C-alpha positions in Angstrom: -24.5 -1.9 -2.3 -25.6 -0.2 -5.4 -23.4 0.2 -8.6 -23.1 3.9 -8.0 -22.0 3.6 -4.4 -19.6 1.0 -5.8 -18.2 3.4 -8.3 -17.9 6.3 -5.8 -15.7 4.0 -3.3 -13.6 2.6 -6.4 -12.8 6.0 -7.4 -11.8 6.9 -3.7 -9.5 3.8 -3.7 -7.9 4.7 -7.1 -7.0 8.3 -5.9 -5.9 7.4 -2.4 -4.0 4.2 -3.0 -1.0 5.7 -4.5 -1.3 9.3 -3.1 0.4 8.7 0.2 -2.4 9.7 2.5 -3.9 6.3 3.7 -6.6 5.0 1.4 -8.0 2.9 4.3 -8.8 6.0 6.2 -10.5 7.7 3.2 -12.5 4.5 2.6 -13.8 4.3 6.2 -14.6 8.0 6.3 -16.5 7.7 2.9 -18.4 4.5 4.0 -19.2 6.2 7.4 -20.5 9.2 5.8 -22.8 7.2 3.4 -24.2 5.0 6.3 -24.9 8.2 8.4 -26.9 9.4 5.3 -28.9 6.2 5.3 -27.1 4.3 2.6 -27.5 0.6 3.1 -23.8 -0.7 3.7 -22.3 -3.2 6.0 -20.2 -2.0 8.8 -16.6 -1.0 7.5 -15.2 -3.4 9.9 -17.4 -6.4 8.6 -15.7 -9.2 6.6 -18.0 -8.5 3.6 -16.9 -4.7 3.4 -13.3 -5.5 4.1 -13.4 -7.9 1.1 -14.8 -5.2 -1.1 -12.1 -2.9 0.1 -9.4 -5.5 -0.8 -11.1 -6.1 -4.3 -10.7 -2.4 -5.1 -7.2 -2.6 -3.8 -6.6 -5.3 -6.5 -8.1 -3.0 -9.1 -5.3 -0.4 -8.3 -2.8 -3.3 -8.9 -3.8 -2.9 -12.6 -2.5 0.6 -12.4 0.9 -0.7 -11.3 1.1 -2.8 -14.4 -0.1 -0.1 -16.6 2.3 2.7 -15.3 5.2 0.5 -14.1 5.1 -2.2 -16.6 8.4 -1.6 -18.2 10.1 -2.1 -15.0 8.1 -5.3 -14.3 8.9 -6.6 -17.7 12.5 -5.7 -17.2 12.5 -7.6 -13.9 10.9 -10.6 -15.5 13.5 -10.7 -18.3 16.3 -10.5 -15.8 14.9 -13.5 -13.7 14.6 -15.6 -17.0 18.0 -14.7 -18.1 19.2 -15.4 -14.5 17.8 -18.8 -14.7 19.4 -19.5 -18.0 22.8 -18.4 -16.8 22.4 -20.6 -13.7 21.6 -23.7 -16.1 24.7 -23.0 -18.3 26.9 -22.2 -15.5 25.9 -24.1 -12.3 26.9 -22.3 -9.1 28.0 -19.2 -11.2 26.0 -16.4 -12.3 22.6 -17.6 -10.9 23.9 -17.4 -7.2 24.8 -13.7 -7.8 21.9 -12.7 -10.3 20.6 -9.2 -9.3 16.9 -9.7 -10.8 16.2 -13.1 -9.2 17.8 -11.9 -5.8 15.6 -9.0 -5.7 12.5 -10.8 -6.5 13.3 -13.1 -3.6 13.9 -10.1 -1.2 10.7 -8.5 -2.3 9.0 -11.9 -1.3 10.8 -11.9 1.9 9.4 -8.3 2.6 5.9 -9.6 1.9 6.4 -12.6 4.3 7.6 -10.3 7.0 4.4 -8.1 6.6 2.4 -11.4 6.8 3.8 -12.7 9.8 3.8 -9.3 11.8 0.2 -8.6 10.5 -1.0 -11.9 12.1 0.9 -11.4 15.1 -0.5 -8.0 15.9 -3.9 -8.6 14.4 -5.7 -7.8 17.7 -3.9 -4.6 18.2 -4.6 -3.4 14.7 -8.4 -4.3 15.1 -8.3 -1.9 18.4 -6.7 1.0 16.3 -9.5 0.6 13.7 -12.1 1.4 16.5 -10.2 4.5 17.9 -10.6 7.9 16.3 -7.8 9.2 18.4 -5.4 6.5 17.4 -6.4 7.0 13.7 -5.7 10.7 14.0 -2.4 10.1 15.7 -1.5 7.7 12.8 -2.4 10.4 10.4 -0.1 12.7 11.9 2.6 10.3 11.8 2.1 9.8 8.2 2.4 13.4 7.5 5.7 13.6 9.5 7.1 10.8 7.4 6.1 12.4 4.1 7.5 15.7 5.3 10.9 14.2 5.9 10.8 12.1 2.5 11.4 15.4 0.7 14.6 16.2 3.0 16.1 12.8 1.9 18.5 13.9 -0.8 22.2 12.7 -1.4 23.2 16.4 -1.0 21.9 16.3 2.6 23.4 13.0 3.5 25.8 12.7 6.4 28.2 9.9 7.4 25.4 8.1 9.3 22.6 8.7 6.9 23.5 8.0 3.1 20.5 8.6 1.0 20.1 7.5 -2.6 23.0 5.0 -2.9 21.3 1.8 -2.9 20.4 0.5 -6.4 18.9 -3.0 -7.1 22.4 -4.8 -6.5 22.6 -3.1 -3.0 19.4 -4.1 -1.5 20.0 -6.7 1.3 18.2 -9.0 3.5 18.1 -6.3 6.3 16.6 -3.7 4.0 14.0 -6.3 2.8 13.1 -7.3 6.4 12.8 -3.6 7.4 10.6 -2.6 4.6 8.4 -5.5 5.2 8.0 -4.5 8.9 7.3 -0.9 7.6 4.6 -2.4 5.4 3.1 -4.3 8.4 3.0 -1.1 10.4 0.9 0.3 7.4 -2.0 -2.1 7.9 -3.1 0.3 10.7 -5.7 2.8 9.6 -4.3 6.4 9.1 -0.7 4.9 8.3 -0.1 5.3 4.4 1.2 2.0 2.9 3.1 3.7 0.0 4.3 6.5 2.1 5.6 4.3 4.9 7.4 1.8 2.7 8.9 4.6 0.4 10.1 6.4 3.6 11.5 3.3 5.0 13.3 2.6 1.8 14.7 6.1 1.4 15.8 6.2 5.1 17.8 2.7 4.3 19.6 4.4 1.4 17.4 3.4 -1.7 17.5 5.8 -4.7 14.1 7.4 -5.1 13.1 5.6 -8.3 14.2 2.2 -6.7 12.3 3.0 -3.5 9.1 3.6 -5.5 9.4 0.5 -7.6 10.1 -1.6 -4.5 7.3 -0.3 -2.7 4.7 -0.7 -5.4 6.0 -4.0 -6.4 5.8 -5.6 -3.1 2.1 -4.3 -2.9 1.2 -6.8 -5.6 1.7 -10.2 -3.8 0.7 -8.5 -0.3 -2.7 -7.4 -1.7 -3.4 -10.5 -3.7 -2.7 -12.7 -0.7 -4.7 -10.7 1.7 -7.7 -10.7 -0.8 -7.5 -14.5 -1.1 -7.5 -15.0 2.7 -10.3 -12.5 3.2 -12.3 -14.1 0.2 -12.2 -17.6 1.9 -13.1 -16.1 5.4 -16.2 -14.4 3.7 -17.2 -17.7 1.6 -17.0 -19.8 4.8 -18.8 -17.3 6.8 -22.2 -15.8 6.0 -21.5 -15.1 2.4 -21.4 -11.9 0.3 -24.9 -10.6 1.4 -25.7 -7.2 0.1 -22.4 -6.6 -2.1 -22.9 -8.2 -5.4 -20.2 -9.4 -7.7 -21.3 -6.6 -10.1 -20.8 -4.0 -7.6 -17.2 -5.5 -6.9 -16.5 -5.5 -10.5 -17.6 -1.8 -10.9 -15.3 -0.9 -7.9 -12.5 -2.7 -9.4 -12.6 -1.2 -12.9 -13.0 2.4 -11.3 -10.0 1.9 -8.9 -7.9 0.6 -11.8 -8.7 3.7 -14.2 -8.5 6.4 -11.5 -5.3 4.9 -9.9 -3.3 5.0 -13.3 -3.6 8.7 -13.2 -3.0 9.0 -9.5 0.2 6.7 -9.7 1.7 8.8 -12.5 1.3 12.0 -10.5 2.8 10.5 -7.2 5.8 9.2 -9.2 6.3 12.6 -10.7 6.0 14.3 -7.2 8.3 11.8 -5.6 11.0 12.5 -8.3 10.9 16.3 -7.7 10.7 15.9 -3.8 7.1 17.6 -3.4 5.6 15.2 -0.9 5.1 18.0 1.6 1.8 19.0 0.1 0.5 15.6 1.4 1.7 16.2 4.9 -0.4 19.2 5.2 -3.4 17.3 3.9 -3.2 14.4 6.4 -2.8 16.7 9.2 -5.8 18.5 8.3 -7.6 15.2 7.9 -6.2 14.1 11.5 -8.2 17.3 12.7 -11.3 16.2 11.1 -11.2 12.7 12.4 -10.7 14.0 16.1 -13.6 16.6 15.6 -16.0 14.1 14.1 -14.9 11.1 16.2 -15.2 8.8 13.3 -13.6 5.3 13.7 -14.6 2.0 12.2 -16.0 1.1 15.5 -18.0 4.2 15.6 -19.4 3.3 12.1 -20.2 -0.1 13.1 
């Protein structure tokens, strides 16, 4: 992989990691198009290229820190204060601390994602190789994004209460269900950010809280997946045609472009304007069906 190709793929990841239209699908389409034009790339479903995809995902985590750093620092301060309160008043404030409890619930979401991802790994692999299933997943993503705009407190009924859960109202059930939603998004065509934000809103989270929860749980999820994939490649055939330099270029490009994309997505979510992305992913589903592009096709 040349540095220019790594730059292009890093930019694609940076744009589509946060724009809720499935970054995996766009990376696969781009990699397939490049291979069809004679560019020397490993197959998109190869361990080597999957690792590159994860590395550029890690690059976008830098964007989360840059754009949402205030919230992360606030959460960190809360955890430290909770621990101090727990030492000063054993059995008191620490057991009810909001920040510490929220961090534990986020880790629970990540654990649920990991367990379900491993349990259904074979099924996810089959989805990667089927253009029809990828297209169907894109249609589903578009439907979730369309409904996301409709989730407002003014439209809540007695059964569905949108926008009432803040940090203190997140429960174990909510954490488990958001983790399950993130596991569903391991399939290509399902947007991770779109699905987790949709699930969080459906479960009653406030819009800002839903966005923070979605992007914060991505940090340990992506880091863990990258570590596992690095180990698999290292004990396998090695890194082959993808150099560390190419991975570094992709990482930096994803981080820089992702910062702007995340800022835009947060503004659109707050103003309930996600439907524009619905139209895009539905059009992309048609492209996938017509072209017949899938990871298995590319390999």
